[in-house]
N, C-alpha and C positions, 0 to 999 in steps of 0.2 A: 540246151541249157537255158535258152531265153524263153521257150514256150511257157513253162510254168509261171514265169514272172508276168508275161503278158496276160495270161489267163487270170492271174490274181488281180492285176490292175483292172481288167474288165469287170471282174466281180465287184470291186470297190466302186467303180463308176455306176454300175447298175444299182448297187445299194444306195448310193447318194441320190440318184435320180428318184428312187422309190421313196426316200425320205422327203425329198423336196415336194413330191406329189402328195405325200400323206400329210404334211404339215398344215396346209390350208384347210384340209378336211377336219383335222383335229382342232384347229383354232375355231373353225366355224361351229364346232360342237361344244366349245367351252361354255360352262354355265354363265349366266349374266352376272351373278354375284361375284364370281372370280374376277370378271373384267372391272367391276366397280372397285373391288379391293385393290387391284393393280393401279387404278387411276388415283386411288387415295394416297399412294405412297408419296412422300415429300419430294419435290422436284427442285427445291432451292439449293443453292450452293452451301455446303457445310460451313459453319462459322470457323474463323481462324482460332487456333488454340490460344487461350489466355496466358498460358505458361509454356515456354519452350526452352529446352536445354537446361543444364545445370551449370552454376558458376564455378570457375576455377579460381581459388583464392591464393594461388602461388605468388603472383606479383604483389598482392596486398601484404602478405606476410613478409616478403623480402623487404618491402619499403617501410612497414610500420614496426616490424619485430625489433630492430635495433633500439627503438625508443621505449621498449617495455622492459622493466627491471624486476628483479626478484628482491623481496624484502624479508629479512630475518630479524626478529626482535628477541630480546632477553628481558625477563622480568624477575626481580629478586636480587638478593645480596650477592656480590661477587665473592667467589672463593678461589683460593690459589690452587694450582695443580697438586702441590705437596699435601695440602689439606685433604683434597679428594682421595689421594692415594692412601693417606693414613686411615681415613674412614673405611676405605675398601678393605684394607688389611685387617681391620678389627672384626669383619664379618666372617663367621665360619663358612667353610666351603659349601657345606650342605645347604645353608640358607641362600648362598649365591646361586646354586644350581636350581633350587626350588622356586625362588621368587624372581630370579633373573637379575640382570645388571641394573644398578640404580637402587637396590634395596637398602634401606637404612633402618637401624634399630631406633626405637623411640628414645628421645632425649629425656632430660630431667622433667619430672611431672607428667610423663607419658606422652610428651609431644615430640614429634619428629622435627629434625632441623628443616627450616623452610627451604624447599627446593627452588632451583632456578628454573622458572617456567620459560618455555620457548614457544614462539609462534612464527608463522610464516604468512606471507601475502605477496601481493603484486602491486606495482605502481607504474606510472608512465611519465616521461619527461615532457614538461610543457615549455621549457625555455632552455636555450643552449648553455646558460650559465649555472645550471644545476638544480632548478626548481622541479619538484616531483609531486604529483598528486597520488593519493591513495585513500584508503578508508580510515576513519577515526578508530574503529575497533581493531584495526591491524596494529596500531602503535599505542593504543591506550595503555597507560601505566608502564610502558616500556622504559627500562633503564638504558638499554643499548639498542640502536637501530642500525643495521648494516644493509647496504644496497649493493647488489651485484649486477653489473652490466652484462650485455651479451658478449662482450670481448673478454669476459672473466675478471675485469678489474673490480675491486671491492672498495667501498668507501664507508666511513662512519658518517651517518646522516644526522643532521640537526632537525628537530621538530620545530618548524617555524610557528605552527599553531594548528589547532584542530577544533572541529565543531561537532559535538555529539548529536545535535538535533538533525543535522543533515548527513552525518557520518562521513565527513570530508576532512582530510588532513593534508597539510602542505609540509613537505620535507625539503631540505637543501643539502646538497653535497658540494664539495670544493672541486669543481671541474669546469672545463670550458669546451666550447665547440662540440657540444653533445648533440646527437640526433634528437629531433623533437617530433611530436605527433601534430597532426592537423586536426582542429576541432570543427565539427559540423554543426548543423542547426537541428537541435532536438525537437523543435516545434513542427518540423516537417516529417517526422517519423510516423509511419502508419502501420497498423497491424498487417501482417502478411509479408512485409519486407524482409529480405535476408539480413542477418546480423552475425557478426563474428567476434569471438572473444580470444584474447591471447593472455595467458597467465601461467602460474606455477602451481597447479593443483597437486597436493601432496608432495610438493618440492620438485616436481618435474617441470623444469623451466621451458619457456617458449612452447607451451602446449597450445595448440590451435583447435578450437571447437566452433561449430557453426550451427545455426538454426534460423528461426524466424522470430519476428516481433509478434508476441501473442496479444498484447494490449498496451495502450498508452494511458497516461494520467491515472494510473492505478494507485489507490491508497492501500497500504498494507496494514491491516488491523492488528497484526502480530508484532509490529515494530513500533518503537517510540519515535517515529519520524513523520509526524503529521504534516510537515511543511515540504515534503518531497512527493511530487507526482511521478511515481515510478514508471519506468518502462519495463514491462513484463516480457520475458522471452522464454523459449524452450531450449536455449543454448545450454550445453552441458557445463554447469558451474559446480565446483566442489571446493573443499577446504584448500586454501592457497590461491584461489582465483580472486579472492576479495581484493578490491582496489585496482584491478586490471581494467583495461579499456574494452568497451563494447563498440564495435566499428560497423559502419555501413559498407556497401560494396565499393565506395570510392576511397575507402581507407581512412575515413574521417571518424574521429571519436564522437559518438553520440551519447555515451553514458559511462558511468563507473559501476562495474559489477559489485553489488553490495551484499545481497542476501539471497538465500534460497529458502523455499518452503519444502520441508522434508519431514517425514515421519521417521526416517532411518538415519538422518544426518548426512546423507549423500544425495546425489543427483536424482531428482524425480520429475524433471521437466518443467518446473516452475521456478524461475529466477527473476530477480528484481535488480534493475540498474538505476542509478541516480542520473537524471538528465544532465548533460554536460553544461548546459547554460546555468543550471542551479549550482553545480559544482564550481564553475569558474567564477560566478558571482561571490560565492563564499571564499574562494581562494584569493581573489583580488582584495576583499575586505581584510582577510587575515594578513596578507602581505603589507597592506597599507596601514592598518590600525591595530592589528593583533587581536581583533575581536569581530564578531558578526552582529550587526544590528538588523532587527526585523520589525516590520510594521505590525500593529495590533489593532484589531477592530473593537474588541472588548465585549464579545458576546459568548455565551455558552450555548451550545446547540446539541441536539440529540445526535449521538454517534451513528445510530442506525438510520437507514432510509425511512422516509415517511411511509406509513402503511396505508392501505386502501381505507381502513376504518378511520384512521386519523384524518385522511383527506376528506372523508365524508363528514367527520365531526367539525372540521374547520371550513367546510364548503369550498374545498380547493378543486380546481379543474383536473388535477392529476397529482402524482406523488413526487414530482420533481422539487428540489430545493432543500434548504436546511432550516429546520424548525427551531426558532430561538426559544430556549427555556429559561435563560437568565441574561440580564444585561448588567455588566459591571458598573457600579456607581462611579461617575466621573470619567468614564471611558469615552473614546471617540464615538462609539455607537450611541451612547446616551446623549451626548452633546448634539448629535445629528438628528435625534428623534426616533431612533429605532426602539421598538418595544418588545416585551415578552409576548410570544404568540405570533409575531411576524414570521413569515416564511421568506427567507432570502432566495431570490430566484436568479440573480446575476450580480456579479461584482467586477468592476472594471471592464465591463462589456463581455465577460465570459459567463456563459450559462452554467448555473449550478445544478447539475443533475442529481447529485447525491451529496450528503454532508461533507464527505472527505474531499470534495473538490474545492471547498472554500479556503482552508488554511494555507495551501501553497500559494494561492493568488495573493492573499494578504501578507503572509510571512515573507515572501520574496521581494517585497517592496520596502523601500526605505521609510523610516518614520518621518512623518510630515507630508507624505505623498497624499494628494487628493484623488479620491476615486469615487465613482458613481455606484451606488448600491440600489438595486431594485427589489422591493419586497411586495408580497401580497398580504393585505390586511383587510379583514371583513369583506373578502371577495373583490377588493379593488387594488389596482397596482399603484404603488407609491414609489417615488424616487428620492434618494437622499445623496447629497454631497458630503462625503466623510473625509476628514483629515486624519489619517492614521496616527495612532499613538505609537509608543515603542514597547516592544515585548521585553519584559524583565529577563535578566540573565538566569535567574533562579525562580521560575514561576511558582507561585503558591497555589496548591490545589484549591478549587472553589468549593469542594465538598464540605458540608457541615460536619462537626465532630460527631463521632459515634455516640449514640444515645444510651445512657446508663440504664434507663427503664422506660416503661410505657407512660402515657399521659395520666395525670391524676388530679388536674386542677378543677375539673368540673364533672358533674354527674353525666353518665352516658344515657342516652334516650333509646328510642326504638329505631329500627333500621329504616333508612330512607328508600326512595325508589331504586337506587343503585345497589341496595343490599348492604349499605355501610352504616355502622353505628358510630356516630361522631361524638367528639368531646371537646369542650372549650379549653383553651390554654391560658394560663396566667402569664403576666409579664416576666416574672422570675423564671418560669419554665422556658419561656421563649428565649431568654438570654442564655440559659443553660444549653438549649438546643441550637444556638447559633442563628436564631431568627431575629428579624427586626421587630420593633414594637408594633403591636396590632397586626401581626402577620400570621396567618394560617390557623387551621383547625385540625385537630388530631383525629386519627382513626382509632377507635377503641376495639371494634370487632369487624370482621368481614364475613357477612352471611350470604351475600349474593354470589351465585356461580360465576357470572360474567366478571365481577370485581376480582374474584380469586384467580380466574384465568388470566386477568390482566396483570397479575403479580402484586396486587396491593396486600399489605400486611398491617396488623396492629402496630402502632408506633409511627407509621408514616404520617406525614402532615400534608394536607391539601392546601395549597397556596392560592389557587385560582380555579374557577369554573369557566372554561373557555378563556376569554381574555380578562374576566372580571375578578379582582382580588376578593378573597373572603377572609374574615377575621373571627368568625363565630359560627356556631352550629346554625343559628337563625339565618345568618347571611347566606350560608351554603344552601339551606333549604329553600330560600327565596329564589335562588338561581336555578334550582332543580324543579321548581314549580312548573307544571305543564309538560314535563318530560314523559313521553309515552313509550311503551315497549317497542323495541325496534329502532328507536331514535338514539343516535350516537352522541355521547357527552364526552367532552374533553376536560380532563383534570390535570392541573399542574401540581406535581407531587414531589415533595422532598423526602427521599428514602431514609430509612432508619440509619443506614451506614453512610449517609451523605450522598450528594448528587441530586440534581433536579431534572425531571423529565416530564413530558406530557404523556398521559395515559388515556387511551380511548376505551370507553365502556359502553356497550350496547345491551341494556337489560332486555331480557326476552319474555318478561311477564311472569316467570316462575321465581324471580328473585325476591 
C-alpha cells in the first residue's frame, strides 16, 4: 500500500528538480525589453488611504436627539369642532367620495371658506429654560405654534421674534431643565467633512440623515437671503426638516437646515444650511432687543461675477471681486471715497471672490463698525477705512421706475463705433426716468451685433463710458474716440425696467 505513494513522491521530486534546472535557462533567454519593463515597476511603499472606515452616528443621535423638537403650526381662523361637523354634513356623500375629505362648497360670491393651513418643521433647544431656534419660514404668519419634545410632551410656543433676511426665528416654551445642543464653529467647516441632520421630514420625527459638506460660503441666487453664507450639503433634506440642526461628527450644531434646491420639491442632493454663528448672532439680537441690526456699505454691485470681457475692459488682472455700479448718496461708501467702477477685492480682511461674498461680511456686522475695504481702480489698489451705516428694516429698491416710452428729447444721429444710435435727454425727461440732472444719454436704436448680444435695447440710458460720466451724445462720442475693433469698452447702463449694470462691448469691425 505504501509503494504507490513513494513512487508518486519520487515523481514530484523529479519534476521539481527539472523545474529548478529549467528556470535559469528560461530566465537567461528572457528578452531585454521584458527585464526593463519589470525594472520600471514602482517599488515605493503604497500611500496610506486618505479615507478609512465609515462613521457610526449612534452615540451622536443618542446625545443630540433629545434636544431636537418637532414644530407644528396652524395658519388661519380658528373654527369649532361643531362648525366643522355641520359643514361636513352639508356635503352630499357623492362629493365626499369623489373629492375626498376636506372638500367644501364655495361660499357666497363663489369663494370658499378660508381653510386652516397647517405646516410642519423642526427646531432645536438652545437653552434649558425653553428657547428654541428654527426657521422664519416655518412659523411665518402662524396663529398657533406647537412644539413636541422627544418625550412626547407638547407645548404652546411663543414666537419671541423672527428675521426674514436670515430665515431665523426664536421660540420660547414654558419648561425647565431641558436638554440643549452644543454649538460648533461654522468657520472651521470644510467641504468633504461628514454632516448629519436630525429632523421631522413629512412628520416622521427624529429622522436621521447623513452626507458630506458640499461647499461653504455659498450664495443662493434663488433665495432672498443675501446676508447668509450658506453651507451646502448633500444630506437628505425634505419638507419638515426645515429649522433642524446640521451637525458635525462631534455632535455640535454647525448650521440650521433651511432650503433645498429641487425641481420636484423633494430631495435632490443640494441642501443649504444657515451657519450657526450667523443664526446665534440673530437670535441674541432678537432676545435682547426684539430686532436685528445690520451694517450697510451703501453700494450696488453686479449680482453676476465679473466676466473675462469686463475684466479686459477695466484692465483687471482677473475676474475676482464685486464691480460697483452705483454708490448710494450719503452712504458709508460715498463718505469713504468709494466710486462707481471700483472693484471691491476684500472687506474686513476677507477676499471677495464673487459678488455674493460681500453682503454677508457687511450685513453680519453691527452699524458703526469700522472695516477696511480694498478696491482696484484704474489698475491700482486703493484702501479705505469705512464706518458702516445701518441697513433699513424695509429697504427700498434702487431700481429706477419703469419707463413709459422711449426717449424723444433730441434727434437721433448715426450709429457710433459700437453700433449704437444715441439721443440726448432733456431735464424733464430725466426727472421722469428717475435720473439726476445732467445724467445720461439715451439709446435710440441698436444696430451693432456686439451691442445686441450684450443685451442693450432702445430706451436704455448710458450713464458712463468706463469711469467717466456722460450727459450728451457729444460727450459719449468723445469718450469713444479712438476705439478700434477688438477693443473692449465698458458702459454703465440703466436698464429700461430699472437697475444699473456695467456692460462690456467689443466691436468686431462689422458693427
